[in-house]
N, C-alpha and C positions, 0 to 999 in steps of 0.2 A: 504492500500499501503506500502511497505517496503521502508525504506528511503535508498538511496543510499549514500555510504560513499564519501567522496571528492575524486577527483582524486589523485593518488599519484604521487609523483616527477618522471620524466622520468629517465629512467635508460638504459643503453646500450642494444641495440636490443638482445644480447646472454645472457644476465644476466638472472638468474632464477628470477620468480615471489618474490617480495618482500611480506613480512606479509601483508602491505597495498593494494597490487594488488591481493592478494588471497581474501581478504575480500570483495574487490570491484567487483571481477569477480563473487563471489558468489551472492553478491546483486544483480548484473544485471541478474543473471540467474534467480533468483527467481521473479525478476520484470517481466521477459519474461513469466515465467509460471504463474504468477498471472492473466496474460491478458486471460490465458486459464481456470484457476480454481483458485477461491479467496484464496482457502486454501492451495496454493503452499508452503508457508514458512513452513508449517507443513507435508508436503508430499514429499519434495525433500529430498534424501539422496545422500550427496557428497560422492563420492569415491576417486577421483584424481583431483587436481586443479593444473595445470602445464603449463609452457610456450608452447605456439605454435608458433615454430619457424618460422620466416618471408620467405617468397618465396626467393629463390636464386638470383632470377633476380632483387629484390629490395635489399637485404642483401649484394651481392658483391659489389657494387660500394661503399656503405658504409664502407665495410672493406678495400678497396683500398684506400678510403679517409683517414681513420684512419692511414693505414701503410705509407701513404705518409706524415703523420705528421699534418693534418688538425684539427683544432679544433671541438668539437662535434658539435657545432651552425654551423660549415660549411661544414657537411657532409649532404648528402641526407636524407629525411625523410622516416624512415621505420615504418610501424604500428606496433603497440603492442598489442598482442592477448593472450588469456589464453585458454587452452583446458580442458574441464571439464568433465570427466566421472561421471554418475550419475545414480540414478535410482529413480522410483515412490515407495515411502513406501507403497503404496494400491495396487499395481499390479507387476505382474513379468514382469518388462520391463526394459531392460538395456539402456542406452542412453548416448550420446556423443554431447557435443555442444562446439564450437568454439566462444567465445565472443570477442568483441574489447572492449579494454579498452580506446580506443579513442572516438569511437561513441557511446559506451554504447548499443550495439545492438548485437544479435545473428546472426552471420554471416555464421555459417554452422550448421546443425543439423544432426544426424544419430540414427537410431533406430536399436537396435539389431534384427536380424531375429530370427526365431524358431530355436533352439539348438546353438545361438549364445550369450556368457555370457561374462560379464565383468569378471576380476579378483578378487581374495580376497584381502580386504583391512584389516586394523590392527583391526579396531573396531568390524568388522564383525568376525574375528578369535578369538578375547577376547570374543565376545558374545556365539560363537560356543561352546569354551573350557567350558563356565560355565554350559550352557545348557546340553552338553553332560556329563559331570561330576556330575550333580546333577539330571540326568533324574533317575527316580525310577527303569525302566527296565534295564539300564545299571548298576545300583549298584547292582540289583539281580543277574545279570549275573556275574559280578565280584566276588560277596559273594561266588559263588559255589567254586572257588579256593581256599578257605580257608587260604587267606592270614594272616599274623599277624596283630593283632589289631594294630590301629593308624597308619599303613603304608600310606605312601602318594602315591596317583594314579594320575597319569599325562596322557595327551595324546596329540599327534601331530595331526594337521589338514592337511589333503591332498586334493589337488583337486580331485574331483570324478574320472577323467578320461572319458573314454567312452568304452561302450560295443557295439560290432560289430551289426549294424542295430537296436540297442535299442531306443526306444521313451521315456523310463522313464528319461532318463538324459537330456530332454528337459527342466527341472527344474534345476536351478543352485543347486548342492549339494556339501556336504564335507564329505570326507570319513575320520573318526577319528581311529588312531591307539593308543592301550591304553597299558601303562607300570604301573609298580609300582616301587617304590624306593628300595633300599636294605633295611633291617630291621632297620639298624642304623638311617635311615631317615635323613642323612646329606642333606643339601640343594643343594651339589654341587655332590651328588652320579649320577652314570652312571644308567641312567634309562633304558638304551637300553639293559642291561643285563637280565632284568625283564619284558619281552613282555607277555601280556595277549591275547590268541587267540580268542579275539571277537573284532569285528570291527562296532561300529555304524555309520549309514548313518545320517546326519543331513542336515535338508532344511532350510537354512537361511531366506526364505520368510516366513515360518511356525513357525520359531523359536522353532523347535522340532526336534527330534529324530523319524525318520519314520520306521528304522527296524535297526536290528543288526545281522549283517552277521557273521556267524561262519568262524573261519581260519584254513586251513589245517595245520598239524603239523607232517605229515607222512614222509617217506624216499622214497628210489628209488623203493621199492617194493609195495608202496601204492597207485601209480597213482594219479589222481587227488580228490580223495575223501577227505571228512574232518576227522577231528581227530575224533579217538574213543578211546583215553585214558580217563578214569575218570577224572572229573576237580580237584577233591581233591588230586591227585598225579600228575597231568599234568606239574607242576612248581617245582617238589621236586628236580630236578636234577640240577636246576638254582644255579649259585655262583655268588657272587660280582666279578664285573672287574671293578677296577675304574681306570680314567686317571688323575683326579686332585692330583695335589703334597701333598694336605693336607690329602689324603688318601691313599697314598701309604705306604704298611706295610714293604716293604723292605728297606726302607730309600732311600734318594737321593743322588746323586754324590757328593761328596766333593773336589775333585781334580781340578775342574775348577777354573781357575785365572781370574781375571778381564781383560776384552778386552775393553779399551776405545776408544770411538770414538769422536775426539775434532776438532772443527772448531772455533779455538780462534778468528778469524777475521770475523766469522758469514758465511753465505751461499754465494754463487756467483750467485745465482738466484735472480730476483726482480719481486715483484707482485704490479700490478698497477690497479687501477679501480677495486680492489677486485678480479678480475678473469683472468686479463691478465698477463701472464707470459713471462719473457725475461730470457734467460739464454745462455751463449756463443752466438752463432749465431741463436739460434732458438727463435721464438716468436710465441704463441699460445693463446688459450682462454680454461678455463675448464669450462664444464657446469655440470647440475645435473638435472635428473628428475625422477619421480617415478619409470619409467619403466626401462630405460637402467642404471640408476644410472648416473656413471661418464660419460661424452662425452669430446671429443676435437676437437676445432674448430679452423679455419683459421691458420693453420699450415704453417709457412714461415721460410726458412732458408737463412739468410744473406739478407733477403727482397725479396728472391725469392719464388714464390707460390709453394705448395708441396701437402698438402691436405687442402679439404675445412672442410671436418668432418669425425672423426673416433669414431666409437662406436661399443661395442657388442650388436648386434642387437636381436640375442635369443639364447636359449639353451634348448635342451630338453634331459631328463633322464629317458629313457624308462627301465623298469626292465624285466627280463627274467624269471620269476616264472609265468607259465600257470595256475595256482590254483587260482580259484576265493577266495577273492576279490583283491588278488594279480596282476591278470592280468591286473587290470586296472590302475596299477602304472605307470604313464608316466608325469613328472612334466615338464612344460614349465617355468622355473624360473623366467623369465623377465615377459611374458604375464599373467602368473597366479598370481604371486606374487608381482614382482617388484624388481630389483637391487636397486632402490632407498629407497623402502619401508623397505627393510630388511639390509640395510646398518649400519653397525658397527660405534660406536662412538670409532675412532682410538686412543683417549689419554688414553684410559682404558687398554692398553696391551702395549708389546714392539713391536707395529706393524710399527713403524717408528723409525729411530734412527738420532743422528746427530742434526743440526739445523733444525727445522721443522717448515712447515707453514701448518696450519690448515684449511680448509674451512668448514664454516657451510652452511646450506641450510634449505629450508622449504618445509615440506608436509602441509597436512591437516586432519582436522578430520570429521566425518560424518556430522557435522552440518555447514561445510564451513570455521571453523576458522583456522588460520594458525597453524602450530606445528613445533618449531625449532627442527631440527635434527643436533647436534653438531658435528663438526669433523668427517664428511663422507668422506671426501678427506684429504689426507696429501701429502704433497710435501718434498722431501728431496733429497738430492745428496749421491751417493753410490762409493765407489772405485769398479772399475771393472776389476782390474787384469792389465796384461801388454797391453798397447794399440797397439804399435809396438815395434819392436827391432831389431837392426842388430850390429852385431860385426864385426867389419872391421879385417879381419885374417892377413892384412899386417900390421897394426899399434896395433892390439889388443886393439881398443878402442872401448866401447860400447856405443851406441846412443839408449835411450829407453826411451819411455813416459808410463806413468801411465794412464790408461783410466779411465775417470769419468762419471757417468751417472747421468742424472737427473730423480727421480721416482717420477710419479704422480698414487699414490694408493688409491684403495678403495677395503673394504673386507665386503661380505654379508654373513650371516647366514640364510639358508632357511632349518628350522626345524633341521635336523640332520648335515647338510653338512655345510662347509664353503667353499667359493670360494674367492681367493686373486687375483685382478686384478690390473695391474701394466704397465702402458704405461712407456716405458723407451726412453729417449732422449739421443742419443749419440753424442760425439763431432765428430765422423767420418761421420757424416750426415744420418746415420741409426735411425729407430724406431723399438723398439720391444714392442709387446704386449704380456706380460708374465701372464699366468693363471696358478694358483695353487689350486690344488683341495686336502682338507683336511677335517677334522671332525669326525664325526662318522658314521659308515654304517648303512643302514636302517636294522633292524634285524626283524627276526620272531622267533618264538617258533618250535622247532624241537624235537620229541621224543627221549627219552634217547636211545643212542647207535646206532641212524640213520644216514644216510649220504643221500645226494640228489643231483640229477643231476642240481638243479636250483640254486644253490650256494654251499658255503663252510661253515662247522662248524668251527667257530672261537673261541667259548667259549663253556663250557659245556651247552647244550640246545638252542644255539644261531646259528641261521641260517642267514649268510649275502649273501644275493641275488646277483646273476650276474646282470650286468647292464652297459649301456653305459653313458657317458656325451658327449653330441656334441653341440659345439658352432658354431655360424655364426658370423663372424666378418664383419660389414659393413665398407667398405674403398670408401670414396667418394675423388678421387684425383682432383687436379688441377695443374698437373705438368707443370709449365710455362705457365698456362692458363688452361681453361675447356675443351679444343678440344683434347681430349685424346684417345688413342687406346689400346686394350689389345692384347699382342703379345703372343703365346704359342710357346716356344723353345724347342725344342729336340735334343738332341746330340746323333746321329746315325752313326754308322760306314759306312766307305766307301769301297765297295766291291774291293776285289783285282783285279789289272788291271795293265798293264804294262805302261799304258798312265798315270794314275792317282794316283795309290795307289800300285807301284811295291814291298813294303815291307810290305804291310797289316797292317801297323800301324796307319792308318790315320782315323780322323772322322770329321765331319762337323755339324754345327749347323743348324738346318732347323728353320725358323721362319715364324710362321703363324699367320697373324693378323685375330681377329674376326672381320666379316664383320656386323653380325646379332648378337642380344642378345641370349644368349645360355649358355651351362654349359660345364665344362670339368673336368678330373680327373687327380690325380697324376700318374706319371708314372715313379718310381724310376729307372726302369731299361734303360730308356730313358734321364734319368738325367731331367726330364721336369720342366720347370720353367715358370713362367708367369710375363711379364713387362707390367706396364703402361708405355706407352711412349707419348711424343709430337712429332707427325711425322713434324711437322712445325718448329721445333727448332731441330737443328742438332749440336752435339758435335764437335767443332773444331778439337779435336785431331783426335777421331775415325771415324768422319762422321757418326755416327749412333744417331739415336733420343735419345734426352735427355729422361731419364725414372728413374723408381725405380722397383726394382724386389720385388716380394710378395713370400716369402718363409716361408712354413709350413711343420711341419712333417707331412709325409704322415699317414692317420690314416685310420682304419677300420670304413666304414661307416654303415648306419643303418642296422640292421640285420633283423630287423623283415619282416615277409613275405609280399611280394607284395599284398596280399590280406586282410591285418590287418589294424585294425583302427590306429594302432601305426603308420605304415608307410605313411598311408594317410593323417595324421595329420601333419606331419614333412617332407614334399617332400625337403625341403632345405638340409636335411640330407642325401640326395641320392646321391651328388656330392660333390666333392671336393672344385670346384670353378664356380661360375656364374658371368656373366656380362649382365648389364641391361642398357637401357638408364634412365637418372634421370627423376625422377618426385617428384615435391614438394610432401612430407608427405608420400613418399614411403618408409618407415623405418624398417620394421619388416619382417624378413626373413621366420616368421613361420604364418604370418598373423595377422590381426589386432586382431581377436578374438581368443585366442587359448583355454581358459577354457573350458573343456568339448567339444571342436571341433570335428566334425566328419571328416572334412578335412582341409587341408591348404588353407585357402581362401584368396585370396589378399596377397598372400605371395610371395617369390622371385620365385616360379615355374611358377606362373601365370604371373608375370613379364617378366620372361624370355620368356614365349610361346607368346609374342606379335611379336616377330621377328623383333624388331625395328633395324634400322641402328644404329651401335655402332661404326665405325670405322671414328675417328676424330670428336667425338661426346662427349657431357657432360655425362660421363658414372659412374656406380657405381659397384663396385667389391665386391662380396660376398666370404668371405672364410670359410668353414667349416672344422674343425679341432675337434679333442678331443680324448677320450680313450675308450676302452672296458675293465672293471674292473671286472674280476673274482677274487674275496676277497682273501686275504691270511690270515692266522692267525695274520702275522705281522701288518695287518692293523687294529687291533682291540686291546684295547678299544677305541683308537683314531688313525686315519691314518696319518702317515707321508706324508707330502705334494708330490703330484704328479705333475711334472712341464710340461707345454705345451707351446710353445712359436711361435708366428708368427713375422716373420722379415720383415720390409719394407726397403729395402737396396737400396743406390742410384746405379744407373747402367748406366754409361756415363752421368750422369747427372753434374758431375764435370771435369775438365780438369786435375785434380791430386789429390792425396790423400789429402783430406780437414781436415786431422789430423796433417799436417806436421807443422803447426804452434803452435804446443804446445811447452812449455818449455821442453828441454832434462834435465832429472833430473838425480841429483847425489845423492848418498846414504849418509845421515849425520849419524853420530853414536854418542849416548849420553851414558853417564855411569850414572846409578842410584845405589848409594851402589857399590855392586859387580857385578851388571847386567848391559850388554850394549844392548841397544835398538837402532834399526835401522828405521829411517826414511827418508823421501824424500824431497829434497827441489831443487829449481831452480837453 
């Protein structure tokens, strides 16, 4: 029998698992499995050990007590559980268990069905990379391309994706993309400029390469067939194309002067109990888990309830190249890889500026031991331009405020791409979720002198495929309570009539509440907006229900054909907005199991199809947004950030502009030598 570690000290119900709790949860699961098989300690392979968040019915009274100022000992008891994603080392079976850290029992268990797979973990990716790059058959294929001696070969590991009606992918597989470094072999060299047109397929269970797929390199006139160019000349037209500053041959700019961000009195925010943040009139908690990465909880403004939970639920990146094996490229970067697993250490670059608070967290390795991931979230303040201004034309006096925002940021690197996620809290009561896409385009080889329907040539011999980035933001509101309603508002013209619109200039706002769980789409021509309101709480000035507006940039939705597995796997990306009735544990827009999924199962589409009552109920809103990326040459060798924003904006929530209580600022001039600098003071 394995000895259980001692019970760890109790922490806040929303705090991520401590190292002691991770070890405790792993020991409990092994104990449970040993009751079924004596050698469980050798056969259980841990993927992810993370907090299983408490049921809302139990957690909400605790949060209300905390907000009211009660000591922890006076708040209601809330169970503490861990969710463990794991597998048996001796068979192809992925599992998930919920472990009570209080009773030391397995309180829930789920076995993956056929063609359902857990995502990839770090240990698995490392093992796959080693196996692929040492496989004799892979090395023999690479040798055919007659690369310079001692050149370094590297590979990216991709989720295998899915073939239409294929049974082969019932096994969990990894598809590798092979690259070489430039001949100088600098460790920061851009490997994506030297793609090798072979793609090994690796079976993690067998720990071996099961086949090597050839990759097409043709152009518009070559259809879907594979490459016909002799390997010894296939890479001859490729050239070095670097992004790292140490490899720039044209020199760097020298005319940029220092821009200093100074907070001599420190930041205006405060962090208590490691994860509870207060700033201006905002209070909230920041969380972290392997799948979603950064999460936001219990958001209140001046004590009023606003949002129970905010998170990026899922994202899918389908590619538009129909040639095998490129046709299978469709990443679900949260469900397949994990935003927490791929989170950056933010102290290693200029990711955050000013007075910064970093947050560490813990993941685990395959034997259930905790692994510290430092500085995966940063907290800082930013200047955000003019907040509001008015110049009185009669007195020529200007009243102006400078807006400041609080930024909670995390950055993930998923293979070639980076995503920068930032929750931005504003003094005017709004919240924005900003997504920045950057990094390096996914590349493949194209024959010299050719072009393709399926992407753009961005460097000699380098085809960057057309693709989409489609995200789904999960918004769990509690606008002055959890009994909320989603309203669709359309601005429509009033027909000309002598009685109502004799001059033809009028319009009305049509308000339609959602009665049942469903979906809706953007309609810019009707200025369509969606508001979450509390119909039981009316604004004293307007008489309208208090609420928040959800504003996202209209985006092209999933392009793939209705019959395709690409579409079947990502139903959440078929509509801009969904509303469902809240259920504990219903967190994943693309379904629980995304890796090699054939269909979106237990995702937002299934939840909406229940036709639950959602008017005046505890609801969840799911906002789909993103971009269709048809690459430019300017996107290579590294892509300038593409910015997408979803705004949660108060709509009749306050009785006047909440930003009126800022100090009106005056400009202060300071001379340093012969130079005059301008700053602001109250």
